[in-house]
C-alpha positions as CSV (number, residue, x, y, z in Angstrom):
1,X,-5.9,2.6,23.4
2,X,-7.7,-0.3,21.4
3,X,-4.0,-1.4,20.2
4,X,-3.0,-1.8,23.6
5,X,-6.3,-3.8,24.9
6,X,-6.0,-6.4,21.9
7,X,-2.4,-6.5,21.7
8,X,-0.2,-5.9,24.1
9,X,3.2,-6.5,22.5
10,X,1.7,-4.6,19.4
11,X,1.4,-2.1,21.3
12,X,4.3,-1.8,23.4
13,X,6.4,-1.6,19.6
14,X,4.0,1.2,18.2
15,X,5.3,3.3,21.4
16,X,8.2,3.7,19.8
17,X,7.1,5.9,16.6
18,X,5.3,9.0,16.3
19,X,2.7,9.7,12.9
20,X,4.9,11.6,10.9
21,X,1.9,12.9,8.1
22,X,-1.5,11.6,7.4
23,X,-3.8,12.2,4.8
24,X,-7.6,11.0,4.6
25,X,-5.9,7.7,3.3
26,X,-2.5,7.2,4.4
27,X,-0.6,7.8,7.5
28,X,2.9,8.0,7.8
29,X,4.9,6.6,10.7
30,X,7.8,7.9,11.8
31,X,10.4,5.0,14.3
32,X,13.0,5.7,16.3
33,X,14.6,2.2,16.0
34,X,15.0,0.2,12.7
35,X,13.9,-3.1,14.8
36,X,10.7,-1.8,16.2
37,X,10.1,-0.4,12.4
38,X,10.9,-3.9,11.6
39,X,7.8,-5.7,13.0
40,X,5.8,-3.6,12.9
41,X,5.8,-3.6,9.1
42,X,5.9,-7.7,8.8
43,X,4.3,-9.5,12.0
44,X,1.8,-6.2,13.4
45,X,1.3,-4.6,9.9
46,X,-2.5,-6.7,9.2
47,X,-3.5,-6.1,13.2
48,X,-2.7,-2.6,12.9
49,X,-4.4,-2.0,9.6
50,X,-7.4,-4.0,11.7
51,X,-7.8,-1.3,14.3
52,X,-7.0,1.5,11.7
53,X,-9.8,0.6,9.6
54,X,-11.8,0.6,12.5
55,X,-11.2,3.4,13.7
56,X,-11.9,6.0,10.9
57,X,-14.8,3.2,9.3
58,X,-12.2,2.9,6.0
59,X,-9.6,1.3,4.7
60,X,-6.3,3.2,6.0
61,X,-3.1,2.6,4.5
62,X,0.0,2.7,6.7
63,X,4.2,3.8,6.3
64,X,7.1,3.4,8.3
65,X,10.4,4.8,7.8
66,X,13.0,6.1,10.8
67,X,12.8,9.4,12.5
68,X,16.7,10.1,11.0
69,X,14.9,9.4,7.2
70,X,12.6,11.6,7.9
71,X,14.6,14.3,9.3
72,X,16.2,14.4,6.4
73,X,12.9,14.5,4.1
74,X,11.9,17.5,5.8
75,X,15.0,19.2,5.3
76,X,14.9,18.6,1.6
77,X,11.1,19.6,1.6
78,X,12.1,22.8,3.0
79,X,15.1,23.6,1.0
80,X,13.3,22.8,-1.6
81,X,10.0,25.0,-0.7
82,X,12.7,28.2,0.2
83,X,15.1,27.4,-3.3
84,X,17.7,26.7,-1.3
85,X,18.8,24.2,-3.0
86,X,20.4,23.3,-6.0
87,X,18.2,21.6,-7.6
88,X,15.4,19.4,-6.3
89,X,16.4,16.5,-4.9
90,X,16.9,12.9,-7.2
91,X,16.7,11.1,-3.7
92,X,14.6,8.0,-4.0
93,X,13.3,8.3,-0.1
94,X,12.4,11.7,-0.5
95,X,11.1,11.3,-3.6
96,X,8.6,8.3,-2.6
97,X,8.1,10.2,0.6
98,X,6.6,12.6,-1.9
99,X,5.1,10.5,-3.7
100,X,2.9,8.1,-1.0
101,X,1.9,12.6,0.8
102,X,1.9,14.2,-1.8
103,X,3.9,17.5,-0.8
104,X,1.0,19.8,0.8
105,X,0.4,17.2,2.9
106,X,4.4,17.3,4.2
107,X,4.1,20.1,7.1
108,X,7.0,20.8,9.3
109,X,7.0,21.8,12.8
110,X,10.5,22.7,14.5
């Protein structure tokens, strides 16, 4: 609501995403649309970071990715946890997501 009150265009672009993962210092936002993700990453990043800092009273970083990428990361993580895969994936996207949020912070919800 703070974003909407202070910057209606930023709020409109954010409506395309959902929080995918979070930690005390980090939020991962998954977007349906690449254009919306790109606008948040470029034009509205400083504003969003400012709002998050005000709300949480501490610096909070956020990263963005597409929902399809997040789904792939979740599937790989579940496979690795179950031991279904042959080798742990060397997919750079998966490695980056795990590096950013940590494997213990990824929670899969069906």
